[in-house]
C-alpha positions in Angstrom: 40.9 -3.3 -38.8 38.0 -0.9 -39.8 38.1 2.8 -39.9 35.4 5.1 -38.5 35.1 8.8 -38.8 34.0 10.6 -35.7 33.0 14.3 -35.7 34.1 16.1 -32.6 35.2 19.5 -31.5 38.2 18.4 -29.5 40.2 15.2 -29.4 42.0 14.6 -26.1 44.8 12.0 -26.3 45.5 10.3 -22.9 43.1 9.5 -19.9 45.3 10.3 -17.1 44.6 13.2 -14.6 45.4 16.0 -17.2 43.5 14.4 -20.0 40.4 13.5 -18.0 40.4 16.9 -16.4 40.7 18.7 -19.7 38.1 16.5 -21.4 35.6 17.2 -18.5 36.2 21.0 -18.5 35.7 21.1 -22.3 32.6 19.0 -22.1 31.1 21.5 -19.5 31.8 24.2 -22.0 29.4 22.2 -24.4 32.0 21.1 -26.7 31.7 17.6 -28.2 34.8 15.8 -26.9 36.4 12.5 -27.9 38.7 11.0 -25.3 41.5 8.6 -26.8 43.1 6.3 -24.3 45.4 3.5 -24.8 43.4 1.1 -22.6 39.6 0.5 -22.4 38.1 2.1 -19.2 37.5 -0.2 -16.4 34.8 0.0 -13.6 37.6 -1.4 -11.1 40.1 1.3 -11.9 40.6 2.0 -8.1 41.3 -1.7 -7.0 44.7 -2.1 -5.4 46.3 -4.1 -8.2 45.5 -1.6 -10.9 45.9 1.6 -9.0 48.7 3.9 -10.3 50.8 4.9 -7.3 52.3 8.1 -8.7 52.1 11.1 -6.6 50.8 14.4 -8.1 51.8 17.9 -7.0 48.8 20.1 -7.4 48.8 23.8 -6.6 46.1 25.4 -4.6 44.6 26.9 -7.7 44.6 23.6 -9.6 42.8 22.0 -6.7 40.1 24.6 -6.6 39.7 24.1 -10.4 39.5 20.3 -10.0 37.0 20.6 -7.1 34.9 22.9 -9.5 34.9 20.4 -12.2 
């Protein structure tokens, strides 16, 4: 395994709803963001056999923030 040094302003660990939202918000603030996920991203993330069935409770304020992103 080789090591690589990555220069970044922020490292976000986790590519779930919270991690992706945080990474996007910081990117929009023009910070250099590195997203670290356990699995490689897939173009077919919304296919039925791969979709995460968990339900999220999102407050109206959070919904507005996510829409803004």
